[in-house]
N, C-alpha and C positions, 0 to 999 in steps of 0.2 A: 417631610414633604409628602406631599399625596402621591400617590402610585397612579401613572397615567393609565388611562381605561383601557382596557383589553390586554395589556401587560401580562406575560407568563408570569406566575407567583410561584414562590415556595410552595410545595405540597406534603404531606406528610404520605400519600399514596397514591400511586400512577393510577388514571385513569385508562379504560379500554383504548381511547383514542390514542393517550401516549405510547402504550404500546405498542399501537400500529405504527407509530411515528418511528420509534427504536426499532422495529423488528424492518419497517421500509428500511432505514438507513442502512440498516446491517445488511439485508439480506444484496444489496447490489454490490458492497465493496467485498462479501463473502463470494459472488459469484466471480467478480473481477479478478480475486486473489487465488481462488480454486482453477481459474484456467491459465493464469500466469504461472501459477505453481507446476501444474502438469506441463504447460510449456517448457519451463525451465528444466524439469526430470526430464522430458524428451530431449532437448537439447545437450543434456549430458550424457543421454545414454543410447539414444538412437537416430538423430537427425544426421549426423556425421557419418552414420555408416549409408541411410538411406537417400539423402539429398544432396551428400557434399562428398560423397564417397571418392569421385574421380582426383580431388583437390589432394589425397591423401598421397599420391604417386607422384607428387608433385614436390611434395614437402613432409615430410612425417609429423603428424600432430598439427597440420594446417587445418584437415577437415574439422576437428575438434575446435579450433579456435574459431574458425568461421561460424561453427554452431552456437556458440558461447556468445558470439558478435549480433546473432539474431534475436537474442534476448535484448541486446540493446537497442538494435536500430529505431523499435517501437517507440524508445522512449524522446526520439526527436519530433515526434508528432502528436507526443503529449501538449507540449504547449499549444500546439493548432487546435487541440481538441479541446483544451481549455480557454483559450480565446473565443472561439466559435460557440461552444454552451456555454461559458461564462458571458457573452454578449446575449444570448438569447435568453440565459437563467436570470440575469437583471433587469429582462425587459417583459419577458413572458413568463417567467415564475419557473422556481425551483423543481416543483411536482413533472413537470412537463420535460424536462432536460432528462432527469432521473429515469423517465421510463425509457426515454428512447436511446440513451447511452446504456441502459441494460440490455436490450433488446440486440443493439448493435455489437457489444461485445460477444453474446453467448452466441449470435449467429456468427460469427468469425470464428471463432474457436469450434463449432460444431462442423463447419468446411473445413478445419485442418485436419477433422477425423476422417474425412472422405477424401481426402487430396493425395493423387497416384505419387507415386517415388521417380527416382531419377530414373531408374530402370524401366519403367513404364514409359515415361513421355519425356524424359530427357532433360535438357537446362529449363525447361517451365516449370519442371518441380520445385526446384527452389526459390525462383522467381515468385509462383503463386505462393508459396512458404512467407516469403517475406512480405508480400502484398496483405495476406492476412494479418500476420504479425503486424503490421501498420496499424491496419484496421483495429486492430486490439488496442494498441497504443492510444490513438485518435480517440476513442472510445474511454478510455481509461482517464486520458485528460480530463473530460468532462464530468465522468463518475463522482471521483471522489469530493470534488467543492460541492457539490450538489449535495450530496450525501452528508457531508460535513455541516452545513449550512441548515438543512430540515431538521437535524438533530440540536443544535445549539440555539438557532432560533426558535424552537419550541419551548425550550428548556426554561424551568425555573432559574433565575438568575445565580442563585448561589447553589445550583447544581449544573453549571454547564460544562465544567470539566466532565463531570461521569457520564451524562447524556451524549456529548461530545465522544468519549471512548468508546459508545457501540458502533459508529461507522469503523472506526478503527481495527475493533476486534474481529472485523472481515477478515483481515490478513490471518492471524492464527486458525477462524475458524474454517476459512478457505483451506487452508493447509491440511485442517483434521480430515476435510471430507476427499481432499485430494490422495493423501496418504492413505486413509483407509481404502480407497479405490486400488492405489497401486500394491499396497499391502497384500490385498487380495487378489489381486492379479498375477504378483510375480511369486506368491506361496502355492499358485493353484497351476500354473501352466511352465513350461520349461521357457529359458533364457531367447530359444531360439523361436517357441511360439510367440513370445513376447514383441521380439523384435519384428517377426513378419505381421502380425494383427494385433495381438493383444494391446500395444501402445495406443491403437485408435481407440478404445471403449471409453477410457477418461472422458475424451475430448467430445466424443458423441454423447454423452451422459450430460453435458452442459445442458441438452436441449430440454431435458427436466427441469432442471435450476433454474431456466430463463421462464418458462410456465409459470413455476411457482412464485418467482421474483416478479412478475407481471401483475398475478391478481393481488400480492402484498401492496406493492406499490400503488397502485390504482386507488385502494383502500385510503391512502394518507391524504390527509389535509394538504392544503398549500401553506407552507410558512406564514404566520402570524406577521412577521417582522415585513416579510415581502408583501404583504394584502395592505398593511398601513402605509408603506411606501407609493403603493399605486393610488391607494385613495387619495394619498394628499398631493400626488403627482410630483413625485421627488425623480421618478426616472428620467435618464438620459438618453439619448438617441446615440452615443458615442461612448461606453462607460470606460471602453479601453482607452480612449484618448485622455479623458480623464484621471483614470487608474494611473498611468504614466506622467501625466501632468503633476499628479498632488500626494502619489503614494509610492511612488519607484523607489524609496528607501526600504518601505515596509514590504515591497515584491523580493528585493534582493536578500534581507534579512529572513524572509519566510524560508527562501530556496537554500542559504546557507545554514538555517536551522535542522534541515532534513537533511540534508548531505551523509551524516556520519552514521544516523539512523538505519535510512535506506542504504547504503553500502554493507553494513555489516547485517542488516537483516537479510539480503542478497545471498550473503554466505550461508544462511542458513537455509533459506528458500531453494538455492539452485548450487551453489558448489561443493559444499561440505560432503553434501550425500554423494556426489559424485567422486570427490576426491577421494572418500572413506572405501568407495566399491572399486574404484578403477583404479586407484595407486596404492591403497592400504590392502586391500584385496579382503575387505570384510565383505560377507554375507549379505546379499541384497534384504532381506525379510529383517534381520535385527535391525538394519541401520536405517529402514523405513519407521518401523516400531519406535525406536529413540527418538526419531523426529516427529513422530506423532504425539509422544509425552512431552515433548517441546513445545508443540503448537499449544497443548493445555496450560503450560507454564507461560507462556507468551501470550494467551488470552486472558488469563487469571492477573496477570502483572500489568497488563495493558488498560484494563478496567480500574484497578488498583491505582495507577498512574493518574487517570483522570481524576478518581476520588481524593485523590492526595492533593492533586492541583486547586480543589476546591479549598483546601485547607490551608496547604502553604503556599500556593502558587503557583503559576505556571512555570516560571522562570528558573525558581528553586529546584522544581520536581525536573525540569530540562537538565539542570546540570549534574542534580545526584545520577538521574539516569546515563549522562554521558561519562562521568566521573568512573560509574560502573563497569561500563561497557571498557571503558581504556585501561583499566588494573586488569581486567579482565583475558584480555586479546592473548599474550603471550603463554599464559596457565593453560588457555583453552587449547593452543597447539600442541601444548606439550602434553595434556590428556589424549588428545585425538593420535599422535603420532606413536602413542604406544600399541595402535593396533585392536584394541580391547574395547569391543562394542559399548560394554559398561561406562567405561570411563568416556567415550565418546557420547553416549546420553548425559551424562553429568554435566560434560563440558558445556553442550550447546543449551541443554535446560538452564543452566546459570547464567549463560550470556542472555536468555530471553529476560531476565530480571531488569537488566539495563535497558534492553530493547523496548521492555513496556513503559518502563518512566519516563523514555523518551519518544515515546508515539503515544502513549493515552492524551495528553494534555492538548496534542497538537491542532485540533479540530476547534477548540474552546479560543484557543491563543490566537490563533490566525483568524477565526472569524472575529473578535476583540479587537484584532490590528486594523479591521479595514470598514469605512462607512458601507451603510448599507447597498448604497445604488452601485458602488465597484466592488461587492465584495465576494461574488461568485467569481468575477474576472480575478479579482487579486489574488484569493486563496488557491483558485485553481492553476494561475498560471507560475504562481511562488512554487507549489507544489511540485508542478510538472519540471520546472527548472531544475529544483533540489533533486527529483528523481535522475534527471540526465547526468548531473554531476557527481550523483552519489552510487545508485545501484544499477545504471544504464549498463555498465560495462566491469561492473565489479567482479565478477564472475571473470571475464574476458583476463583483468589485470591480474586478478589472485593467480590464474594459469600460467600468464606468462611471467611473472615472479617466479612461481615455482620453477617454471622449467629455466629461468634466467641464473637462479641463486642456487637450487637443490636445497633450499631452505626455507620451510614452511613459515619460519617465523618472520621470514619478510613479508608474507600476508599480512600478520599481525601488526606489523608497524607502518602497514597502509593504510588499516583503518584507525587506528590509535591517532594517526597524524589527521585523518578526517573528524575525528570525534574532539581533536583539539579546537581545529575550525570551527565545527557546529557548536562548541561550548562556548565560545567567543561570540558568534552571532547570536544566541540565547541571552546571552549576558547582556547583550548591546539593547535589549527589549526593554522598554518599560514596564514593571509589571502590569499585565492586562485583566488580572483577576477582577469579574464584577464589572469591568468598563460598558457605559450605554451602548448597547446595539444600534441605538438609533440618534440621532443628534438631539431631539429634542428631548429626549427623556428625563423625565424629571425625577428620577431616582437614582442618588449619586453611587457611586461605588460602595462607598462605605456605609452608607445607610442600607444598601442590598445586602450586603454580608452581614450584617450584624442584626437582619431582622430574624423572628423565630422560626 
């Protein structure tokens, strides 16, 4: 069959425009996860003392539990961000929403770096902290969907998994940037200085990332699929209503598929570093260095997961990834509980293999699950709901399990159970690799995948 005019085709080399698209999709998710990582680290190390200290007098450990809960509160506003950004993104374009969510996320993060503490302004300090965290969650809800679609809808049909992995590697790249900043700070100042003012520096540095990201994203062209949808006047005034009417099952599956990965990922992003330092007494600098090396592993295996899904399919790649996370959870905590930082590093690095394989194919699979006119809304809401059920309270639940059982293996069992749920969810999806991104696409999936 003939290929529809203007459709992205397999190419042997990326053009400069292609590279701008991939850089534009990666930069926003990088900033998003940089912001989330430094917030998670601050929640584990300083917020309990600076913003929730009075709670400690009521009950030992309560301040830290509430501090962990501030990570999760933003997740409840991700669906709202996904709904609003999805509605606008399905109507006015992917690009405009990408720029808007980028600026909103970075601004909220920078303001956290300027926020007075409880000792300075009393109860308004934790209230304002939570409000800024909510803004982060709102913007993150709209960020990922737009980035994923810009990558996948620009991609050659047989490389959607690989191109779609670029917004995904924003997680490890953001972690790398954040960990480097924290490593330098923790290595160059005392713990007292870091608690007093040093923790603010990573938040304020997000201003630089916003400026860089804004100029990169402004140079990216609108998604070709969205352009053709508008030309053919297939947009709708109520994408959310249409989505819930025709694609409710896909939204639920998208949420279920993400639960296990997001929960396990938030152990690496937030809980394990704090657990190693506060509970096991490991020094901060080596723990951060181990996290940095694991972040590079996460980056590599996420890209590999996207490429692998172009060869063996999205569903099979997800299944392998979740299987690897499942079998590694008990060994992971056995290694960490030795208190040896080298074994800690090996443990979390090995975990990133499964994390990468169950995250790299996500953009492509989700985009291929939804029709173009509700795609932004569909993948954004599914992703946001999965984040609520997965990572939103994973550090809090992990801390509660550890406190109630005294056994870190209980955390492993919790993550294993979520991986089983997500494995089943992925297995319920009919393989999407090569599925048409437009209803009238004349190139079938089989033809697309067999083209040179």
